[in-house]
C-alpha atoms as one frame of an Amber mdcrd trajectory, in Angstrom:
protein
 -16.334   6.334  21.907 -18.549   6.139  25.355 -16.909   5.059  29.038 -18.756
   3.566  31.498 -18.067   4.145  35.390 -17.349   1.565  37.578 -17.324   0.413
  41.368 -16.046  -2.832  41.163 -12.843  -4.010  40.228 -14.429  -7.236  37.815
 -14.622  -5.811  34.590 -11.242  -4.366  34.796 -10.263  -6.883  31.615 -11.829
  -4.499  29.534  -9.900  -1.298  30.010  -6.758  -3.117  30.112  -7.705  -5.285
  27.066  -8.307  -1.574  25.072  -4.928  -0.287  26.702  -2.766  -3.202  24.937
  -4.663  -2.955  22.061  -3.614   1.070  21.790  -0.443   0.360  22.765   0.457
  -2.411  19.853  -1.139   0.390  17.742   1.323   3.063  19.213   4.050   0.761
  19.077   3.509   0.103  14.918   2.968   4.248  14.820   6.711   4.566  15.929
   7.734   2.013  14.261   6.830   3.171  10.683   6.084   6.866  11.254   9.426
   8.067  10.471   8.712  12.242   9.960   8.476  13.653  13.030  10.664  13.205
  16.615   7.258  13.984  18.501   6.231  10.096  19.327   2.870  11.390  20.898
   0.184   8.944  19.403  -2.374  11.289  18.253   0.780  13.271  16.320   2.278
   9.999  14.752  -1.256  10.266  13.734  -1.727  13.427  12.119   1.800  13.122
  10.297   1.167   9.584   9.259  -1.988   9.813   7.743  -1.014  12.063   4.651
   1.725   8.853   3.636   0.489   5.870   4.947  -3.002   4.140   3.842  -3.285
   1.928   7.015  -3.394   5.330   9.128  -5.910   7.006   6.489  -8.153   4.346
   6.965  -8.815   4.452  10.054  -7.718   8.430  10.964 -11.004   8.974  12.610
 -11.035   5.554  15.106  -7.655   6.203  16.061  -8.045  10.197  16.902 -11.367
   8.570  19.029  -9.133   5.971  20.333  -6.312   8.454  21.589  -9.297  10.794
  23.549 -10.691   7.812  25.356  -7.345   6.318  26.386  -6.428   9.406  27.967
 -10.292   9.847  29.760  -9.307   6.526  31.247  -5.784   6.578  32.078  -6.563
   9.831  33.826  -9.434   7.834  35.828  -7.126   5.192  36.611  -6.499   5.582
  40.732  -4.108   2.528  40.210  -2.191   0.466  38.594  -4.933  -2.116  38.047
  -7.951  -0.060  38.623  -9.835   2.012  36.381 -12.780   3.960  37.163 -13.850
   4.518  33.207 -14.360   1.327  31.578 -14.986   1.134  27.677 -17.687  -0.715
  26.022 -17.433  -3.998  24.893 -17.324  -3.119  21.356 -14.857  -0.346  21.228
 -12.813  -2.644  22.380 -13.161  -5.112  20.457 -13.369  -2.699  17.585  -9.596
  -1.338  18.578  -8.412  -4.974  19.249  -9.327  -5.900  15.352  -7.607  -2.246
  13.860  -4.951  -3.146  16.053  -4.116  -6.440  14.361  -4.318  -4.620  11.460
  -1.181  -3.010  12.514   0.157  -5.707  13.526  -0.091  -7.365  10.859  -0.756
  -5.406   7.381  -2.227  -6.636   4.402   0.150  -7.540   1.687   0.701  -5.385
  -1.283  -0.528  -8.204  -3.450  -4.000  -8.023  -1.477  -4.195  -4.731  -3.073
  -2.186  -5.294  -6.530  -3.800  -5.892 -10.122  -3.120  -9.544  -9.704  -4.179
 -10.467 -13.438  -0.540  -9.383 -14.550  -0.301  -9.407 -18.679   3.141  -9.569
 -19.705   4.832 -10.243 -22.895   8.411 -10.940 -24.703   9.696  -7.927 -26.719
   9.562 -10.956 -29.496   5.540 -10.627 -29.478   4.006  -8.761 -32.015   2.881
  -4.765 -30.585  -0.671  -5.449 -31.826  -0.851  -8.298 -29.587  -0.450  -5.698
 -26.711  -2.858  -3.107 -28.085  -5.608  -5.979 -28.748  -5.098  -6.580 -24.866
  -5.684  -3.175 -23.849  -8.945  -3.200 -25.469  -9.962  -6.111 -24.141  -8.730
  -5.535 -20.580  -8.075  -1.818 -20.040  -4.529  -2.391 -18.094  -2.144  -0.084
 -19.211   1.320  -1.760 -17.834   2.785  -4.100 -19.031   6.389  -5.891 -18.005
   8.588  -6.750 -20.641  10.752  -9.952 -21.041  13.385 -11.831 -23.347  13.320
 -15.116 -24.708  14.611 -16.389 -21.152  12.467 -14.627 -18.657  14.430 -12.138
 -17.996  12.906  -8.618 -17.406  13.957  -5.537 -19.835  11.180  -2.765 -19.188
   7.808  -1.977 -18.444   5.577  -0.990 -21.338   2.865   1.357 -20.387  -0.169
   2.440 -21.699   0.884   6.015 -22.553   3.764   5.277 -23.522   2.332   3.522
 -26.355  -0.374   6.023 -27.177   2.690   8.497 -27.524   4.618   6.459 -29.852
   1.443   5.931 -31.924   1.086   9.120 -32.329   4.319  10.015 -32.939   4.235
   7.364 -36.275   0.944   8.857 -37.252   1.738  12.245 -37.370   4.417  11.098
 -39.194   2.226   9.142 -41.546   4.879   5.918 -41.003   2.947   3.322 -39.361
   2.576  -0.163 -39.603   1.693  -2.907 -37.228   1.313  -5.538 -38.868   4.534
  -6.326 -38.623   5.799  -4.241 -36.067   7.243  -5.780 -32.636   7.681  -4.457
 -29.719  11.475  -4.740 -29.249  10.487  -1.564 -31.968   9.560   0.951 -30.123
  11.674  -0.303 -26.878  13.442   3.194 -25.200  16.249   2.055 -23.657  17.557
   5.230 -22.471  14.235   6.201 -20.914  13.051   3.165 -19.171   9.746   2.993
 -16.581  11.535   3.112 -13.121  10.129  -0.093 -11.420  10.713  -1.863  -8.127
  10.360  -5.684  -6.998   9.042  -6.857  -3.838   7.686 -10.189  -2.496   4.685
 -11.418  -2.597   4.813 -11.558   1.793   5.890  -8.197   1.748   3.260  -5.406
   3.597   1.479  -2.284   2.542   3.922  -0.621   4.482   6.786  -1.991   2.440
   5.224  -0.554  -0.707   4.253   2.908   0.944   7.751   2.956   2.079   9.709
   2.606  -1.357   7.244   5.316  -2.899   8.202   7.652  -0.269  11.936   7.194
  -0.583  11.707   7.212  -4.471   9.882  10.579  -4.043  12.589  11.804  -1.586
  15.069  11.042  -4.309  13.406  12.863  -6.626  12.221   9.695  -8.710   9.319
   8.666 -10.160   8.808   5.386  -9.547   6.047   4.095 -12.015   4.767   0.903
 -10.430   5.485  -1.880  -8.103   6.073  -5.903  -9.490   5.324  -8.408  -7.093
   6.886 -11.656  -7.467   7.388 -15.023  -5.604  10.766 -13.850  -3.411  10.984
 -10.377  -5.147  13.473 -11.062  -8.019  12.754  -9.062 -11.056  13.381 -12.164
 -13.200  10.119 -14.306 -11.725   6.849 -14.149 -13.146   5.039 -11.301 -12.063
   1.846 -11.947  -9.434   0.847  -8.521  -9.600   1.443  -4.269  -9.866   0.661
  -2.181  -7.096   0.981   1.754  -8.403   0.671   4.521  -5.672  -2.814   5.261
  -6.718  -3.538   1.872  -5.912  -2.292   3.066  -2.440  -4.241   6.039  -1.982
  -7.467   4.326  -3.367  -7.066   1.240  -0.049 -10.737   0.907   1.720 -10.295
  -1.929   4.216 -13.357  -3.788   5.102 -13.628  -2.161   8.499
């Protein structure tokens, strides 16, 4: 991060633009990072990076922005006159990042979008065939009315098959998905709308974690109703793996 020392007031717009974007990011951090009472910019970045992918993605730059902002403000000689002036590319960069914070990506953008779902009356063999062809591992299951029932995972299916093989009792020719349903131990899922942000998805996972619950996935539908067609599935792993085009 570099600054240019100036003696005129003609280029102050760069410092002003930098400070505006910095304050926009700071406000978003205050709104989103709830685990601290210290609302200083750097502390919010340090605290929030472990739980928020957006902060994690820009962590190094945010820390540098905080240092640069301090340098600019400390050398400010009047409310609208800056001695230290950030370079244009730095101002453009912080404005771009502020845009990410003010209007974060939707969870749908990082979700597995081609969701394969089944009815309980479908054959189990169809699910196995889908896993072989696509490597998908989570399948929302619905009834004949299109109402959501439960989430079938490849891990659960593998365990079920292993148990049956050990007992030497397995016949997939006539097996239906309903035959392996575990009504008592359903995978925990949540539903959000297609316009929900990454921050919203992270908040849901975090709240479940605080309650000591394991959220298997978030299913995205048009309006967030569980009885709408699934448009995407987000897991905690998806949020960890986010790599914004920066």
